[in-house]
C-alpha positions in Angstrom: -44.6 -14.7 1.0 -45.1 -16.8 -2.2 -44.0 -19.8 -0.4 -47.6 -19.9 1.0 -49.0 -21.1 -2.3 -47.3 -24.3 -2.6 -47.8 -24.7 1.2 -51.3 -24.2 0.3 -51.3 -26.6 -2.4 -49.8 -29.4 -0.7 -52.0 -28.5 2.7 -55.0 -29.2 0.1 -53.9 -32.6 -1.1 -52.8 -33.5 2.6 -56.7 -33.1 3.4 -57.9 -34.5 0.4 -55.9 -37.8 1.4 -56.7 -37.6 5.2 -60.5 -37.4 4.3 -60.6 -39.9 1.6 -57.9 -42.4 2.7 -54.3 -42.5 0.7 -52.1 -40.7 2.9 -49.1 -42.2 1.1 -50.2 -40.7 -2.2 -48.9 -37.6 -0.4 -45.4 -39.0 -1.5 -45.7 -38.6 -5.2 -42.9 -36.3 -6.4 -45.7 -33.8 -7.8 -47.3 -33.3 -4.2 -44.4 -33.5 -2.2 -42.4 -31.1 -4.6 -45.0 -28.6 -4.0 -43.8 -28.6 -0.2 -40.0 -28.7 -1.5 -41.0 -25.6 -3.4 -42.4 -24.0 -0.6 -39.6 -24.6 2.0 -37.1 -23.5 -0.6 -39.3 -19.8 -1.2 -39.1 -19.7 2.9 -35.5 -20.3 2.6 -34.8 -18.4 -0.4 -32.8 -21.7 -1.6 -32.5 -21.5 -4.9 -31.3 -25.5 -5.1 -34.2 -26.1 -3.8 -36.7 -23.8 -5.9 -35.0 -25.0 -9.0 -35.4 -28.9 -8.2 -38.9 -28.4 -7.5 -39.3 -26.4 -10.5 -37.9 -28.7 -12.7 -40.1 -31.6 -10.9 -43.3 -29.7 -12.1 -42.9 -30.4 -15.7 -42.6 -34.2 -15.8 -45.3 -33.9 -12.6 -47.7 -32.0 -14.6 -47.2 -34.3 -17.6 -48.1 -37.4 -15.7 -50.9 -35.9 -13.7 -52.4 -35.2 -17.4 -51.8 -38.3 -18.5 -53.1 -40.7 -15.4 -55.4 -38.4 -13.5 -56.3 -35.3 -14.9 -59.1 -33.1 -13.7 -60.8 -36.5 -12.4 -58.4 -36.3 -9.6 -60.1 -33.4 -8.2 -59.8 -29.5 -7.8 -56.8 -30.2 -5.0 -55.1 -32.1 -7.5 -55.5 -29.9 -10.4 -54.6 -27.0 -8.0 -51.8 -28.8 -6.8 -50.2 -29.4 -10.1 -51.3 -26.5 -12.2 -50.9 -24.2 -9.3 -47.2 -25.7 -8.7 -46.1 -25.3 -12.4 -47.1 -21.9 -12.3 -45.6 -20.8 -9.2 -42.4 -22.7 -9.9 -42.0 -21.1 -13.5 -42.8 -17.5 -12.0 -40.0 -17.8 -9.6 -37.6 -19.3 -12.1 -37.7 -16.0 -13.7 -36.2 -14.5 -10.6 -33.7 -17.2 -9.3 -33.0 -18.7 -13.1 -31.6 -21.7 -14.0 -28.0 -22.9 -13.7 -26.5 -26.1 -15.5 -26.4 -28.3 -12.2 -29.8 -27.9 -11.3 -30.9 -31.2 -12.7 -28.3 -32.7 -10.5 -30.2 -31.6 -7.5 -33.4 -32.5 -9.0 -31.9 -36.3 -9.3 -30.8 -36.3 -6.0 -34.6 -35.1 -4.7 -35.8 -38.4 -7.2 -33.5 -40.9 -5.5 -34.4 -39.6 -1.9 -38.1 -39.6 -2.5 -37.5 -43.5 -4.3 -36.3 -44.4 -1.0 -39.0 -42.7 1.1 -41.7 -44.0 -1.2 -40.5 -47.3 -0.7 -40.2 -47.4 3.0 -42.9 -45.2 3.9 -45.9 -45.3 1.2 -47.5 -49.0 2.2 -47.4 -47.7 6.1 -49.2 -44.3 5.1 -52.2 -46.1 3.1 -54.9 -47.6 4.6 -56.1 -49.6 1.6 -55.2 -53.2 1.0 -53.6 -52.7 -2.6 -51.2 -49.9 -1.5 -50.4 -47.3 -4.7 -47.0 -48.1 -6.7 -46.0 -44.4 -5.6 -43.2 -43.1 -7.8 -43.1 -46.5 -9.2 -41.0 -47.4 -6.1 -42.5 -50.9 -5.4 -42.9 -52.8 -8.6 -43.0 -52.5 -12.3 -45.6 -50.0 -13.7 -48.4 -51.8 -15.2 -47.7 -52.5 -18.5 -44.1 -53.2 -18.6 -44.0 -56.5 -16.7 -43.4 -58.4 -20.1 -40.3 -56.3 -20.9 -38.6 -56.1 -17.8 -38.1 -59.6 -15.6 -37.7 -57.7 -12.3 -38.4 -54.8 -10.6 -34.4 -53.9 -10.2 -34.0 -54.1 -13.8 -37.2 -51.6 -14.7 -36.0 -49.6 -11.9 -32.6 -49.2 -13.1 -33.8 -48.2 -16.8 -36.4 -45.9 -15.1 -33.8 -44.2 -12.8 -31.8 -43.7 -16.1 -34.5 -42.1 -18.0 -35.5 -39.8 -15.4 -31.6 -38.7 -15.0 -31.6 -38.1 -18.8 -35.2 -36.5 -18.5 -34.2 -34.1 -15.7 -30.9 -33.3 -17.8 -33.2 -32.1 -21.0 -35.4 -30.2 -18.5 -32.8 -28.5 -16.8 -31.0 -27.7 -20.4 -34.4 -26.3 -21.5 -35.0 -24.2 -18.7 -31.3 -22.7 -18.5 -31.8 -21.7 -22.0 -35.0 -19.9 -21.1 -33.5 -18.2 -18.0 -29.9 -18.7 -18.1 -27.8 -17.1 -15.0 -26.9 -13.7 -15.5 -23.5 -13.8 -13.9 -21.5 -15.8 -11.5 -22.6 -13.8 -8.5 -26.3 -15.4 -9.2 -25.5 -18.7 -8.2 
């Protein structure tokens, strides 16, 4: 039943973007992460739960820095509610040492989906750079001469960041025994 909460968070964001345009914004890791968390909870699939829970941490950080409360109620609920549900569930399923790899695979998959579908889902003339999958993030153009160099460095930073988050969460909620996997 707990899976209904992140599904509700994602649904609220879906309604918001449908009503105000920009359906491509649903593809942001933090938004679609609520959907992944709901799916993981409905199926009791620990790897999906862990991957989604890991992503709630950078998702909340990016949201606070770039959007914050100005994003509206559905945005706040999606980000704050997602991390609350994710951390609550991690107490039960615990964190294993390889969870960050699933979170990283999810990142690579969403990079591809964002690159292929993001612009088609947005009804604005300038499509958002969802998951930074289309061009160099504003402010970094002088550092990186091409998108692919930027993407490679960003991907390495994301991998290290996910490993660090996974490690911290596994210290907080370690696996109790081999059977827990």
